[in-house]
DSSP file (Angstrom, degrees, kcal/mol; ACC not computed):
  #  RESIDUE AA STRUCTURE BP1 BP2  ACC     N-H-->O    O-->H-N    N-H-->O    O-->H-N    TCO  KAPPA ALPHA  PHI   PSI    X-CA   Y-CA   Z-CA
    1    1 A M              0   0    0      0, 0.0     2,-0.5     0, 0.0     0, 0.0   0.000 360.0 360.0 360.0 140.0    0.0    0.0    0.0
    2    2 A V        -     0   0    0      3,-0.1     2,-0.3     0, 0.0     3,-0.3  -0.928 360.0-165.2-111.7 129.8    1.3    3.5   -0.9
    3    3 A S        +     0   0    0     -2,-0.5     3,-0.1     1,-0.2     0, 0.0  -0.844  68.2  16.9-112.5 154.0    0.4    6.4    1.3
    4    4 A N  S    S+     0   0    0     -2,-0.3     2,-0.4     1,-0.2    -1,-0.2   0.799  94.6 122.9  59.8  32.5    0.8   10.1    0.5
    5    5 A A        -     0   0    0     -3,-0.3    -1,-0.2     1,-0.1    -3,-0.1  -0.971  52.8-157.8-125.8 141.6    1.1    9.4   -3.2
    6    6 A D  S    S+     0   0    0     -2,-0.4     2,-0.4    -3,-0.1    -1,-0.1   0.746  81.6  38.4 -83.7 -24.9   -1.0   10.7   -6.1
    7    7 A E        -     0   0    0      2,-0.0     2,-0.5     0, 0.0    -1,-0.1  -0.924  62.2-154.3-128.2 150.0   -0.1    7.9   -8.4
    8    8 A V        -     0   0    0     -2,-0.4     2,-0.6    -3,-0.1    -3,-0.0  -0.995  13.7-155.0-120.5 127.1    0.5    4.2   -8.1
    9    9 A I        -     0   0    0     -2,-0.5     2,-0.5     2,-0.0    -2,-0.0  -0.897   8.6-166.9-105.4 125.1    2.7    2.6  -10.7
   10   10 A V        -     0   0    0     -2,-0.6     2,-0.4     2,-0.0    -2,-0.0  -0.937   1.7-168.3-112.7 128.9    2.1   -1.1  -11.4
   11   11 A T        -     0   0    0     -2,-0.5     2,-0.4     2,-0.0    -2,-0.0  -0.924   2.0-168.5-115.6 143.3    4.6   -3.1  -13.3
   12   12 A T        -     0   0    0     -2,-0.4     2,-0.4     2,-0.0    -2,-0.0  -0.959  13.3-139.5-128.0 148.7    4.0   -6.6  -14.6
   13   13 A R        -     0   0    0     -2,-0.4    -2,-0.0     3,-0.0     3,-0.0  -0.879  18.0-128.2-105.2 138.2    6.4   -9.1  -16.1
   14   14 A K        -     0   0    0     -2,-0.4     2,-0.1     1,-0.1    -2,-0.0  -0.723  31.8-117.2 -82.1 130.5    5.4  -11.2  -19.0
   15   15 A P        -     0   0    0      0, 0.0    -1,-0.1     0, 0.0     3,-0.0  -0.399  27.6-112.0 -67.6 144.3    6.1  -14.9  -18.3
   16   16 A K        -     0   0    0      1,-0.1     2,-0.2    -2,-0.1    -3,-0.0  -0.573  36.2-109.6 -72.7 135.0    8.7  -16.6  -20.4
   17   17 A P        -     0   0    0      0, 0.0     2,-0.2     0, 0.0    -1,-0.1  -0.465  36.8-154.9 -65.9 134.8    7.1  -19.1  -22.7
   18   18 A S    >   -     0   0    0     -2,-0.2     3,-0.6     1,-0.1     4,-0.3  -0.651  28.5-109.8-104.6 166.3    8.0  -22.6  -21.6
   19   19 A K  G >  S+     0   0    0      1,-0.2     3,-0.8    -2,-0.2    -1,-0.1   0.830 118.8  56.1 -62.7 -30.7    8.2  -25.7  -23.7
   20   20 A E  G 3  S+     0   0    0      1,-0.2    -1,-0.2     3,-0.0     0, 0.0   0.782 110.2  43.2 -73.8 -26.7    5.1  -27.0  -21.9
   21   21 A T  G <  S+     0   0    0     -3,-0.6     2,-0.3     2,-0.0    -1,-0.2   0.231  77.2 136.4-104.9  14.7    3.0  -24.0  -22.7
   22   22 A D    <   -     0   0    0     -3,-0.8    -3,-0.1    -4,-0.3     0, 0.0  -0.466  36.5-166.0 -63.3 123.5    4.0  -23.7  -26.4
   23   23 A T        +     0   0    0     -2,-0.3    -1,-0.2     2,-0.1     3,-0.1   0.338  41.5 127.2 -98.5   7.1    0.8  -23.1  -28.3
   24   24 A R        -     0   0    0      1,-0.1     2,-0.3     0, 0.0    -2,-0.0  -0.373  69.7-105.1 -63.2 143.5    2.1  -23.8  -31.8
   25   25 A E        -     0   0    0      1,-0.0     2,-0.5    -2,-0.0    -1,-0.1  -0.520  32.3-149.4 -72.3 131.2    0.0  -26.3  -33.6
   26   26 A K        -     0   0    0     -2,-0.3     2,-0.6    -3,-0.1    -1,-0.0  -0.878   9.0-134.7-104.5 133.9    1.6  -29.7  -33.8
   27   27 A H        -     0   0    0     -2,-0.5    -2,-0.0     0, 0.0     0, 0.0  -0.770  13.2-158.0 -90.6 120.0    0.9  -31.9  -36.8
   28   28 A I        -     0   0    0     -2,-0.6    -2,-0.0    52,-0.0     0, 0.0  -0.877  25.7-120.1 -96.5 118.5    0.1  -35.5  -36.0
   29   29 A P        -     0   0    0      0, 0.0    52,-0.6     0, 0.0     2,-0.3  -0.272  26.7-146.9 -59.7 142.1    0.8  -37.7  -39.0
   30   30 A R  E     -A   80   0A   0     50,-0.2    84,-3.0    51,-0.1    85,-0.5  -0.829   9.4-157.6-112.3 150.8   -2.3  -39.6  -40.2
   31   31 A Y  E     -AB  79 113A   0     48,-3.4    48,-2.4    -2,-0.3     2,-0.4  -0.968  13.2-130.7-131.5 143.9   -2.3  -43.1  -41.8
   32   32 A H  E     -AB  78 112A   0     80,-3.5    80,-1.7    -2,-0.4     2,-0.7  -0.755  13.5-143.6 -88.4 137.1   -4.7  -45.0  -44.0
   33   33 A V  E     -AB  77 111A   0     44,-3.0    43,-3.5    -2,-0.4    44,-0.9  -0.923  26.9-166.2 -97.0 112.9   -5.7  -48.5  -43.0
   34   34 A V  E     -AB  75 110A   0     76,-3.1    76,-2.6    -2,-0.7     2,-0.4  -0.904  12.6-152.5-114.4 122.4   -6.0  -50.2  -46.4
   35   35 A L  E     -AB  74 109A   0     39,-2.8    39,-1.7    -2,-0.5     2,-0.3  -0.785  16.0-147.7 -91.2 132.0   -7.6  -53.6  -47.0
   36   36 A L  E     -A   73   0A   0     72,-2.7    72,-0.5    -2,-0.4    37,-0.2  -0.761  15.0-115.0-103.4 147.7   -6.2  -55.6  -49.9
   37   37 A D        +     0   0    0     35,-2.1     2,-0.3    -2,-0.3    32,-0.1  -0.401  36.7 162.7 -78.8 152.2   -8.2  -58.0  -52.1
   38   38 A D        -     0   0    0      3,-0.2     3,-0.4    -2,-0.1    34,-0.1  -0.937  43.9-118.9-153.4 174.5   -7.7  -61.7  -52.4
   39   39 A N  S    S+     0   0    0     -2,-0.3    64,-0.1     1,-0.2    -2,-0.0   0.227  97.3  76.1-102.7  14.3   -9.7  -64.6  -53.6
   40   40 A D  S    S+     0   0    0     62,-0.1    57,-0.4     2,-0.1     2,-0.4   0.222  84.5  66.2-110.8  13.9   -9.9  -66.5  -50.3
   41   41 A H  S    S-     0   0    0     -3,-0.4    -3,-0.2    55,-0.1     2,-0.1  -0.999  70.3-136.3-139.2 138.2  -12.5  -64.4  -48.5
   42   42 A T     >  -     0   0    0     -2,-0.4     4,-2.1     1,-0.1     5,-0.2  -0.387  28.2-110.6 -86.7 164.7  -16.2  -63.9  -49.1
   43   43 A Y  H  > S+     0   0    0      1,-0.2     4,-2.9     2,-0.2     5,-0.2   0.894 120.5  57.2 -57.4 -40.4  -18.2  -60.7  -49.1
   44   44 A E  H  > S+     0   0    0      1,-0.2     4,-2.6     2,-0.2    -1,-0.2   0.905 105.3  50.0 -59.8 -42.2  -19.9  -62.1  -45.9
   45   45 A Y  H  > S+     0   0    0      2,-0.2     4,-2.9     1,-0.2    -1,-0.2   0.946 112.5  46.4 -60.3 -49.6  -16.5  -62.5  -44.2
   46   46 A V  H  X S+     0   0    0     -4,-2.1     4,-2.7     1,-0.2     5,-0.2   0.919 113.3  49.1 -61.4 -44.6  -15.5  -58.9  -45.1
   47   47 A I  H  X S+     0   0    0     -4,-2.9     4,-1.9     1,-0.2    -1,-0.2   0.922 113.9  45.7 -62.3 -45.1  -18.9  -57.5  -44.0
   48   48 A E  H  X S+     0   0    0     -4,-2.6     4,-2.6    -5,-0.2     5,-0.2   0.928 113.6  49.4 -63.2 -45.1  -18.7  -59.4  -40.7
   49   49 A M  H  X S+     0   0    0     -4,-2.9     4,-3.1     1,-0.2     5,-0.4   0.929 111.9  47.3 -61.4 -46.7  -15.1  -58.4  -40.0
   50   50 A L  H  X S+     0   0    0     -4,-2.7     6,-1.6     1,-0.2     4,-1.6   0.849 112.8  50.4 -66.5 -33.2  -15.7  -54.7  -40.7
   51   51 A G  H  X S+     0   0    0     -4,-1.9     4,-0.9    -5,-0.2    -1,-0.2   0.933 116.8  39.5 -67.2 -45.5  -18.8  -54.7  -38.5
   52   52 A E  H  < S+     0   0    0     -4,-2.6    -2,-0.2    -5,-0.2    -3,-0.2   0.916 125.4  34.1 -71.2 -44.6  -17.0  -56.4  -35.6
   53   53 A L  H  < S+     0   0    0     -4,-3.1    -3,-0.2    -5,-0.2    -2,-0.2   0.800 134.2  22.4 -85.5 -29.8  -13.7  -54.5  -35.8
   54   54 A F  H  < S-     0   0    0     -4,-1.6    -3,-0.2    -5,-0.4    -2,-0.2   0.526  95.1-122.9-115.5 -10.5  -14.8  -51.1  -37.0
   55   55 A G     <  +     0   0    0     -4,-0.9    -4,-0.2    -5,-0.5    -3,-0.1   0.715  53.1 161.7  74.2  19.6  -18.4  -51.0  -36.0
   56   56 A Y        -     0   0    0     -6,-1.6    -1,-0.2    -9,-0.1    -2,-0.1  -0.496  40.8-116.8 -75.2 140.3  -19.5  -50.3  -39.6
   57   57 A P     >  -     0   0    0      0, 0.0     4,-2.6     0, 0.0     5,-0.2  -0.325  33.0-102.5 -68.2 161.5  -23.2  -50.9  -40.4
   58   58 A V  H  > S+     0   0    0      1,-0.2     4,-2.6     2,-0.2     5,-0.2   0.863 120.0  55.6 -54.0 -41.3  -23.8  -53.7  -43.0
   59   59 A E  H  > S+     0   0    0      2,-0.2     4,-2.0     1,-0.2    -1,-0.2   0.931 111.6  41.5 -61.7 -47.8  -24.5  -51.1  -45.8
   60   60 A K  H  > S+     0   0    0     -3,-0.2     4,-2.2     2,-0.2    -1,-0.2   0.915 114.9  51.4 -66.9 -42.8  -21.1  -49.4  -45.4
   61   61 A A  H  X S+     0   0    0     -4,-2.6     4,-2.3     1,-0.2    -2,-0.2   0.886 109.2  51.6 -61.5 -39.2  -19.3  -52.7  -44.9
   62   62 A F  H  X S+     0   0    0     -4,-2.6     4,-2.4    -5,-0.2    -1,-0.2   0.913 108.8  50.3 -64.1 -42.9  -20.9  -54.0  -48.1
   63   63 A L  H  X S+     0   0    0     -4,-2.0     4,-2.1     1,-0.2    -2,-0.2   0.888 111.5  48.3 -63.6 -38.4  -19.8  -50.9  -50.1
   64   64 A L  H  X S+     0   0    0     -4,-2.2     4,-2.5     2,-0.2    -1,-0.2   0.888 109.6  52.6 -68.0 -38.4  -16.2  -51.3  -48.8
   65   65 A A  H  X S+     0   0    0     -4,-2.3     4,-2.2     2,-0.2    -2,-0.2   0.905 109.9  49.2 -62.1 -41.2  -16.3  -55.1  -49.7
   66   66 A C  H  X S+     0   0    0     -4,-2.4     4,-2.7     2,-0.2     5,-0.2   0.915 110.3  50.9 -62.8 -43.5  -17.4  -54.1  -53.3
   67   67 A E  H  X>S+     0   0    0     -4,-2.1     4,-2.9     2,-0.2     6,-0.6   0.917 110.4  48.5 -62.1 -44.1  -14.6  -51.5  -53.5
   68   68 A V  H  X5S+     0   0    0     -4,-2.5     4,-1.7     1,-0.2   -31,-0.2   0.922 114.3  46.8 -60.4 -44.1  -12.0  -54.1  -52.4
   69   69 A D  H  <5S+     0   0    0     -4,-2.2    -2,-0.2    -5,-0.2    -1,-0.2   0.889 119.6  38.3 -66.7 -40.7  -13.3  -56.6  -55.0
   70   70 A L  H  <5S+     0   0    0     -4,-2.7    -2,-0.2    -5,-0.2    -1,-0.2   0.867 131.0  23.8 -81.7 -37.7  -13.5  -54.1  -57.8
   71   71 A T  H  <5S-     0   0    0     -4,-2.9    -3,-0.2    -5,-0.2    -2,-0.2   0.569 100.3-116.6-108.3 -11.5  -10.3  -52.0  -57.3
   72   72 A G  S  <<S+     0   0    0     -4,-1.7   -35,-2.1    -5,-0.5     2,-0.3   0.375  88.0  41.1  92.2  -5.5   -8.2  -54.4  -55.3
   73   73 A R  E     -A   36   0A   0     -6,-0.6     2,-0.3   -37,-0.2   -37,-0.2  -0.986  56.9-163.7-165.9 159.0   -8.1  -52.2  -52.2
   74   74 A A  E     -A   35   0A   0    -39,-1.7   -39,-2.8    -2,-0.3     2,-0.7  -0.963  25.5-125.3-152.5 136.2  -10.1  -50.0  -50.0
   75   75 A I  E     -A   34   0A   0     -2,-0.3   -41,-0.2   -41,-0.2     3,-0.1  -0.729  27.6-179.6 -79.7 118.7   -9.2  -47.4  -47.3
   76   76 A L  E     -     0   0A   0    -43,-3.5     2,-0.3    -2,-0.7    -1,-0.2   0.792  61.9  -7.6 -89.0 -31.5  -11.1  -48.5  -44.2
   77   77 A L  E     -A   33   0A   0    -44,-0.9   -44,-3.0     2,-0.0     2,-0.5  -0.978  50.1-146.0-164.9 146.8  -10.0  -45.7  -41.8
   78   78 A T  E     +A   32   0A   0     -2,-0.3     2,-0.2   -46,-0.2   -46,-0.2  -0.993  47.5 123.1-122.4 123.6   -7.6  -42.7  -41.6
   79   79 A T  E     -A   31   0A   0    -48,-2.4   -48,-3.4    -2,-0.5    35,-0.2  -0.813  60.1 -44.5-158.5-171.0   -6.3  -42.2  -38.1
   80   80 A T  E  >  -A   30   0A   0     -2,-0.2     4,-2.7   -50,-0.2     5,-0.2  -0.279  56.9-109.3 -68.6 161.2   -3.2  -41.8  -36.0
   81   81 A K  H  > S+     0   0    0    -52,-0.6     4,-2.6     1,-0.2     5,-0.2   0.910 117.5  51.2 -60.6 -43.3   -0.3  -44.3  -36.5
   82   82 A E  H  > S+     0   0    0      1,-0.2     4,-1.8     2,-0.2    -1,-0.2   0.915 113.3  43.9 -62.7 -43.7   -0.9  -46.1  -33.2
   83   83 A H  H  > S+     0   0    0      2,-0.2     4,-2.3     1,-0.2    -1,-0.2   0.895 112.9  52.5 -68.4 -39.6   -4.6  -46.6  -33.9
   84   84 A A  H  X S+     0   0    0     -4,-2.7     4,-2.4     1,-0.2    -2,-0.2   0.905 108.6  50.6 -61.9 -41.7   -3.9  -47.6  -37.5
   85   85 A E  H  X S+     0   0    0     -4,-2.6     4,-2.4     2,-0.2    -1,-0.2   0.887 109.0  51.9 -64.1 -38.5   -1.5  -50.2  -36.2
   86   86 A L  H  X S+     0   0    0     -4,-1.8     4,-2.2     2,-0.2    -2,-0.2   0.935 110.9  46.8 -61.7 -46.3   -4.0  -51.6  -33.8
   87   87 A K  H  X S+     0   0    0     -4,-2.3     4,-2.3     2,-0.2    -2,-0.2   0.885 110.9  52.5 -65.2 -38.1   -6.6  -51.9  -36.5
   88   88 A Q  H  X S+     0   0    0     -4,-2.4     4,-2.5     1,-0.2    -1,-0.2   0.930 109.8  48.8 -61.9 -45.3   -4.1  -53.6  -38.8
   89   89 A E  H  X S+     0   0    0     -4,-2.4     4,-1.4     1,-0.2    -2,-0.2   0.897 110.0  52.0 -61.1 -40.8   -3.3  -56.1  -36.0
   90   90 A Q  H  < S+     0   0    0     -4,-2.2     4,-0.4     2,-0.2    -1,-0.2   0.905 110.4  47.7 -64.1 -41.0   -7.0  -56.8  -35.5
   91   91 A I  H >< S+     0   0    0     -4,-2.3     3,-1.2     1,-0.2     4,-0.4   0.936 112.1  49.2 -64.2 -45.5   -7.5  -57.5  -39.2
   92   92 A H  H 3< S+     0   0    0     -4,-2.5    14,-0.4     1,-0.3     3,-0.3   0.738 113.7  47.3 -67.3 -21.6   -4.5  -59.8  -39.3
   93   93 A A  T 3< S+     0   0    0     -4,-1.4    -1,-0.3    -5,-0.2    -2,-0.2   0.436  84.2  94.8 -96.1  -0.6   -5.7  -61.7  -36.2
   94   94 A Y  S <  S-     0   0    0     -3,-1.2    -1,-0.2    -4,-0.4    -2,-0.1   0.796  82.5-139.4 -66.5 -28.2   -9.3  -62.1  -37.4
   95   95 A G        -     0   0    0     -4,-0.4    12,-0.2    -3,-0.3    10,-0.2  -0.261  28.8 -37.5  98.4 175.3   -8.7  -65.5  -38.8
   96   96 A P        -     0   0    0      0, 0.0    10,-0.2     0, 0.0   -55,-0.1  -0.217  60.0-101.3 -74.0 163.4   -9.6  -67.5  -41.9
   97   97 A D    >   -     0   0    0    -57,-0.4     3,-1.5     8,-0.4     6,-0.3  -0.773  26.0-155.6 -84.2 114.9  -13.0  -67.4  -43.7
   98   98 A P  T 3  S+     0   0    0      0, 0.0    -1,-0.1     0, 0.0   -57,-0.0   0.640  88.3  67.3 -69.0 -11.6  -14.8  -70.6  -42.6
   99   99 A R  T 3  S+     0   0    0      1,-0.2   -58,-0.1     2,-0.0    -2,-0.0   0.653  96.9  56.9 -81.3 -15.8  -16.9  -70.5  -45.8
  100  100 A I  S X  S-     0   0    0     -3,-1.5     3,-1.7   -60,-0.2    -1,-0.2  -0.939  70.0-158.6-120.9 109.3  -13.9  -71.3  -48.0
  101  101 A P  T 3  S+     0   0    0      0, 0.0    -1,-0.1     0, 0.0   -61,-0.0   0.818  91.7  54.7 -57.7 -33.8  -12.1  -74.5  -47.1
  102  102 A R  T 3  S+     0   0    0      2,-0.0     2,-0.2     0, 0.0   -62,-0.1   0.624  80.6 112.7 -76.8 -10.9   -8.8  -73.4  -48.8
  103  103 A C    <   +     0   0    0     -3,-1.7     3,-0.1    -6,-0.3   -62,-0.0  -0.454  39.8 176.7 -67.0 126.1   -8.7  -70.2  -46.8
  104  104 A K        -     0   0    0     -2,-0.2     2,-0.3     1,-0.1    -1,-0.2   0.526  54.5 -11.4-109.7  -9.7   -5.7  -70.4  -44.5
  105  105 A G  S    S-     0   0    0    -10,-0.2    -8,-0.4   -65,-0.1    -1,-0.1  -0.942  81.0 -51.3-169.4-171.1   -5.7  -67.0  -42.8
  106  106 A S        -     0   0    0    -14,-0.4   -14,-0.1    -2,-0.3    -2,-0.1  -0.111  60.2 -89.0 -73.2 171.8   -6.9  -63.4  -42.4
  107  107 A M        -     0   0    0    -16,-0.4     2,-0.4   -12,-0.2    -1,-0.1  -0.337  46.0-103.7 -75.0 165.2   -7.0  -60.8  -45.1
  108  108 A T        -     0   0    0    -72,-0.5   -72,-2.7    -2,-0.1     2,-0.4  -0.771  36.8-177.4 -96.8 138.4   -4.0  -58.5  -45.7
  109  109 A C  E     -B   35   0A   0     -2,-0.4     2,-0.3   -74,-0.2   -74,-0.2  -0.998   2.3-170.8-135.3 135.9   -4.1  -55.0  -44.5
  110  110 A I  E     -B   34   0A   0    -76,-2.6   -76,-3.1    -2,-0.4     2,-0.4  -0.837  17.2-130.1-123.1 163.6   -1.4  -52.3  -45.0
  111  111 A L  E     -B   33   0A   0     -2,-0.3   -78,-0.2   -78,-0.2   -30,-0.0  -0.930  22.8-177.5-113.4 139.1   -0.8  -48.8  -43.7
  112  112 A E  E     -B   32   0A   0    -80,-1.7   -80,-3.5    -2,-0.4     2,-0.1  -0.995  34.8-104.3-133.5 140.1    0.0  -45.8  -45.9
  113  113 A P  E     -B   31   0A   0      0, 0.0   -82,-0.3     0, 0.0    -2,-0.0  -0.394  24.4-148.2 -59.7 137.8    0.8  -42.2  -44.9
  114  114 A A              0   0    0    -84,-3.0   -83,-0.2     1,-0.2   -36,-0.0   0.711 360.0 360.0 -82.0 -20.6   -2.3  -40.1  -45.5
  115  115 A D              0   0    0    -85,-0.5    -1,-0.2     0, 0.0   -84,-0.1   0.445 360.0 360.0 -97.7 360.0   -0.3  -36.9  -46.3
């Protein structure tokens, strides 16, 4: 408190920016989860797998199955690398199509940078 003064002068210091409070935007790389076509899995298998692993409704899963069949590949999801790797592992662990006796394993899925 200042007594006998006509003015009060207040000074403030600007805090130094720290690494923890840096507000610059950081770019998190995104990756496509890409399902590849083969002849050892049925549409039913793809639709079921996409429903179980991605939560896609039958209609969306069917359209993706058609895309894989017609073009040889379909982007299932674009996300962070860690999430993309998880989805890739889930697809590779899904197992063979029980409707096709010659089927020996899961479908193939690759990751591609989205940018």
